[in-house]
C-alpha positions as CSV (number, residue, x, y, z in Angstrom):
1,M,21.0,4.1,-5.0
2,V,17.3,4.4,-3.9
3,W,16.6,1.0,-5.3
4,Q,19.4,-0.5,-3.2
5,R,18.0,1.3,-0.2
6,I,14.5,-0.2,-0.7
7,Q,16.0,-3.6,-1.2
8,H,17.8,-3.3,2.1
9,I,14.7,-2.1,3.9
10,L,12.6,-5.0,2.6
11,Q,15.2,-7.6,3.5
12,Q,14.9,-6.8,7.2
13,K,13.2,-9.2,9.5
14,E,11.0,-6.4,10.8
15,I,10.3,-3.8,8.1
16,D,10.2,-0.2,9.3
17,L,6.8,0.9,8.0
18,A,7.7,4.7,8.1
19,E,11.0,4.2,6.3
20,A,9.5,1.8,3.8
21,S,6.5,4.1,3.0
22,L,8.8,7.1,2.4
23,V,11.3,5.2,0.3
24,L,8.4,3.6,-1.7
25,A,7.2,7.1,-2.6
26,Q,10.8,8.0,-3.6
27,C,11.1,4.9,-5.8
28,V,7.8,5.4,-7.6
29,A,7.1,9.1,-7.9
30,Y,9.5,11.4,-6.1
31,P,13.2,10.5,-6.8
32,D,14.4,13.7,-5.1
33,L,12.3,13.3,-2.0
34,D,14.0,14.4,1.3
35,T,13.0,11.5,3.5
36,V,14.7,13.0,6.5
37,L,12.3,16.0,6.3
38,Y,9.3,13.7,6.5
39,H,10.8,11.6,9.3
40,D,11.1,14.9,11.2
41,R,7.4,15.6,10.5
42,L,6.4,12.2,11.9
43,N,8.6,12.9,14.9
44,A,6.9,16.3,15.4
45,L,3.4,14.7,15.2
46,T,4.4,12.1,17.7
47,T,5.7,14.7,20.1
48,A,2.6,16.8,19.7
49,A,0.3,13.8,20.3
50,Q,2.1,12.6,23.5
51,E,0.3,14.8,26.0
52,A,-3.2,13.9,24.8
53,V,-2.4,10.2,24.5
54,F,-0.5,9.7,27.8
55,A,-3.3,11.3,29.8
56,H,-5.1,8.0,29.4
57,A,-4.3,4.6,30.9
58,S,-6.1,2.0,28.8
59,A,-5.1,1.1,25.2
60,P,-8.6,1.9,23.8
61,A,-8.6,5.3,25.5
62,R,-5.1,6.1,24.2
63,A,-6.1,4.9,20.7
64,E,-9.2,7.1,20.7
65,A,-7.2,10.1,21.9
66,L,-4.7,9.6,19.1
67,A,-7.5,9.3,16.6
68,N,-9.0,12.6,17.9
69,F,-5.6,14.3,17.7
70,L,-4.9,13.2,14.1
71,F,-8.3,13.2,12.5
72,V,-10.0,16.1,14.3
73,Q,-7.4,18.4,15.7
74,Q,-4.8,17.9,12.9
75,G,-7.4,17.6,10.2
76,F,-6.2,14.4,8.4
77,T,-9.1,13.1,6.5
78,G,-10.3,10.9,3.7
79,N,-10.2,12.4,0.2
80,T,-13.8,11.6,-0.8
81,L,-13.8,14.1,-3.7
82,N,-10.8,12.7,-5.6
83,Y,-10.3,9.2,-4.2
84,S,-8.2,8.0,-7.1
85,D,-5.6,10.8,-6.9
86,P,-2.3,8.9,-6.6
87,R,-1.1,11.4,-4.1
88,N,-3.6,9.9,-1.6
89,S,-1.4,6.8,-1.5
90,F,2.0,8.4,-0.7
91,L,2.9,9.1,2.9
92,P,4.8,12.4,2.1
93,D,1.7,13.7,0.3
94,V,-0.6,12.7,3.1
95,L,1.6,14.6,5.5
96,E,1.6,17.7,3.2
97,R,-2.0,17.7,2.1
98,R,-3.7,16.0,5.1
99,L,-5.7,13.9,2.6
100,G,-5.5,10.2,2.1
101,I,-7.3,6.9,1.4
102,P,-8.1,4.3,4.1
103,I,-4.7,2.5,3.8
104,S,-2.5,5.6,3.8
105,L,-4.4,7.2,6.7
106,S,-4.1,3.9,8.6
107,V,-0.4,3.7,7.9
108,L,0.0,7.2,9.4
109,Y,-2.0,6.2,12.4
110,I,-0.1,3.0,13.0
111,I,3.3,4.7,12.7
112,I,2.4,7.3,15.3
113,A,0.5,4.8,17.5
114,Q,3.4,2.4,17.7
115,R,5.8,5.2,18.7
116,L,3.4,6.0,21.5
117,R,3.2,2.4,22.6
118,I,-0.4,1.9,21.4
119,P,-0.8,-1.7,20.2
120,A,-2.0,-0.8,16.7
121,H,-1.8,-2.8,13.5
122,G,-3.2,-2.8,10.0
123,V,-6.3,-4.8,9.1
124,G,-6.7,-5.3,5.4
125,L,-10.4,-5.8,4.9
126,P,-11.4,-6.3,1.3
127,G,-12.2,-2.8,-0.1
128,H,-11.4,-0.9,3.0
129,F,-8.3,-0.8,5.2
130,V,-8.7,-0.2,8.9
131,V,-6.7,-0.3,12.1
132,G,-6.8,-3.0,14.8
133,I,-6.2,-2.2,18.5
134,V,-5.2,-5.0,20.9
135,D,-7.0,-4.7,24.2
136,Q,-7.1,-7.0,27.2
137,M,-10.7,-7.9,26.3
138,G,-9.8,-8.7,22.7
139,L,-9.5,-6.9,19.4
140,L,-11.0,-3.5,18.6
141,W,-11.1,-1.7,15.2
142,L,-11.2,1.9,14.2
143,D,-11.6,3.6,10.8
144,P,-9.0,6.4,10.0
145,F,-10.8,7.2,6.8
146,N,-13.8,8.3,8.8
147,E,-12.2,10.3,11.6
148,G,-11.1,7.2,13.5
149,V,-14.6,6.1,14.5
150,W,-14.8,2.8,16.4
151,L,-16.0,-0.2,14.5
152,S,-17.7,-3.4,15.7
153,E,-17.3,-6.7,13.8
154,K,-20.7,-6.0,12.4
155,D,-19.5,-2.6,11.1
156,C,-16.5,-4.4,9.5
157,R,-18.9,-6.8,7.8
158,R,-21.0,-3.9,6.5
159,L,-17.9,-2.0,5.2
160,V,-16.8,-5.1,3.2
161,T,-20.3,-5.4,1.7
162,E,-20.4,-1.7,0.9
163,T,-16.9,-1.4,-0.6
164,A,-16.2,-4.8,-2.0
165,G,-19.7,-6.1,-2.7
166,I,-19.2,-9.2,-0.5
167,E,-22.3,-10.3,1.3
168,A,-22.1,-10.4,5.1
169,H,-22.7,-14.2,5.3
170,L,-19.5,-14.7,3.1
171,F,-17.4,-12.7,5.5
172,D,-14.1,-14.4,6.4
173,E,-13.0,-14.0,10.0
174,A,-9.4,-14.1,8.8
175,W,-9.9,-10.7,7.2
176,L,-9.9,-9.3,10.8
177,H,-6.4,-10.6,11.5
178,P,-3.4,-8.3,11.5
179,T,-1.9,-7.5,8.2
180,A,1.9,-7.8,8.0
181,V,3.9,-4.7,6.8
182,D,5.0,-6.3,3.6
183,Q,1.3,-7.0,2.7
184,I,0.5,-3.4,3.5
185,L,3.1,-2.2,1.0
186,I,1.9,-4.7,-1.6
187,R,-1.6,-3.4,-1.3
188,M,-0.5,0.2,-1.6
189,L,1.5,-0.7,-4.7
190,N,-1.4,-2.6,-6.3
191,N,-3.6,0.4,-5.7
192,L,-1.0,2.7,-7.4
193,R,-0.5,0.2,-10.3
194,L,-4.3,0.2,-11.0
195,I,-4.5,4.0,-10.9
196,Y,-1.5,4.4,-13.2
197,M,-2.7,1.8,-15.6
198,Q,-6.1,3.6,-15.9
199,R,-4.1,6.7,-16.7
200,Q,-1.7,4.9,-19.0
201,K,1.3,6.1,-17.1
202,W,3.4,3.2,-18.2
203,S,6.7,4.2,-16.7
204,L,5.0,4.6,-13.3
205,V,3.3,1.2,-13.7
206,R,6.7,-0.3,-14.4
207,R,8.1,1.1,-11.2
208,T,5.2,-0.3,-9.1
209,V,5.6,-3.7,-10.7
210,R,9.3,-3.8,-10.1
211,L,8.7,-3.0,-6.4
212,L,6.1,-5.7,-6.3
213,R,8.7,-8.1,-7.6
214,L,11.0,-7.2,-4.8
215,L,8.2,-7.9,-2.3
216,Q,6.9,-11.0,-4.0
217,P,9.9,-12.8,-5.6
218,Q,7.8,-16.0,-6.0
219,A,5.0,-14.3,-7.9
220,T,6.0,-15.4,-11.4
221,E,3.0,-13.5,-12.9
222,L,4.9,-10.3,-12.2
223,W,7.5,-11.2,-14.8
224,R,4.6,-11.3,-17.3
225,D,3.1,-8.1,-16.1
226,E,6.4,-6.2,-16.3
227,G,6.9,-7.7,-19.8
228,L,3.5,-6.4,-21.0
229,V,4.3,-3.0,-19.6
230,E,7.6,-2.9,-21.5
231,L,5.7,-3.9,-24.6
232,Q,3.4,-0.9,-24.1
233,M,6.4,1.3,-23.8
234,G,8.0,-0.1,-27.0
235,N,10.9,-1.7,-25.2
236,F,10.7,-4.9,-27.3
237,A,13.9,-6.6,-26.4
238,R,13.2,-6.2,-22.7
239,A,9.6,-7.3,-23.1
240,M,10.7,-10.5,-25.0
241,S,13.2,-11.3,-22.2
242,L,10.6,-11.0,-19.4
243,L,7.8,-12.8,-21.2
244,E,10.1,-15.7,-22.2
245,T,11.3,-15.9,-18.6
246,Y,7.6,-16.1,-17.5
247,L,6.9,-19.0,-19.8
248,Q,10.0,-20.8,-18.7
249,Q,9.0,-20.5,-15.1
250,V,5.3,-21.4,-15.7
251,P,5.4,-23.8,-18.7
252,D,1.7,-24.7,-18.2
253,A,0.5,-21.1,-17.7
254,P,-3.2,-20.7,-18.6
255,D,-2.3,-17.7,-20.7
256,K,0.6,-19.4,-22.5
257,Q,-1.0,-19.1,-26.0
258,I,-1.8,-15.5,-25.5
259,I,1.7,-14.7,-24.4
260,Q,3.2,-16.7,-27.2
261,Q,1.1,-14.6,-29.7
262,Q,2.4,-11.4,-28.0
263,L,5.9,-12.7,-28.3
264,S,5.5,-13.5,-32.0
265,G,4.1,-10.0,-32.7
266,T,6.9,-8.5,-30.6
267,I,9.6,-10.3,-32.5
268,D,8.1,-9.1,-35.8
269,K,8.1,-5.5,-34.6
270,W,11.6,-5.8,-33.2
271,V,12.9,-7.2,-36.5
272,R,11.4,-4.4,-38.5
273,L,13.0,-1.8,-36.2
274,N,16.4,-3.4,-36.6
């Protein structure tokens, strides 16, 4: 049922970021999650922020007021002590623990901001996600991971160098453009996939890959990735089906020989088991 729900959400012309983030958590890690409860918490945060935000007229002033409300008054902050904790990536956990990583704290900020008519959007800088604010004078940026401080373009370049190791002169102006909701979800899932792979939580890796396939139906490499996960889990018939499908879709795949070797070994194991 929950997978049908996420499919429906992702098929919408405009994806609801709050609903998608909550159901994503339900699909990956929390099958019994009460999403209504967390919608109520988001509504309560929005209501509590209204007085502080609406006391200001300009978009930057309202944006700053909301940042102060969330990251100072309410205590939402970056989890610098345990950055790779998967709970940092799930919106329900962020609401419970008030801890997150740049992308999840940005998602929280964007959800509340848009409800308060603050023109906020995600900005997927390599290595560090931030929030963009549309102002009459142009674009502004703030960093939810660091108490919502304002960022200049120079600051954004510095962040990319510090977090992704990309030198400032190689900075691509396109990185400052708004990031679509589906791309935000893809980035969150890729973060989780990496964490779960490092911890060898293969069933959780599989769930993230399946969600990525819903979001990126043209990404043929995800058939391969899911097949390799099934192989790790000992699901040989399913692994063979996925890897064969990948090779059919990409007959000239650069990793064709490696996958064929994997298939040959998988067939041998499957035959021995049967």
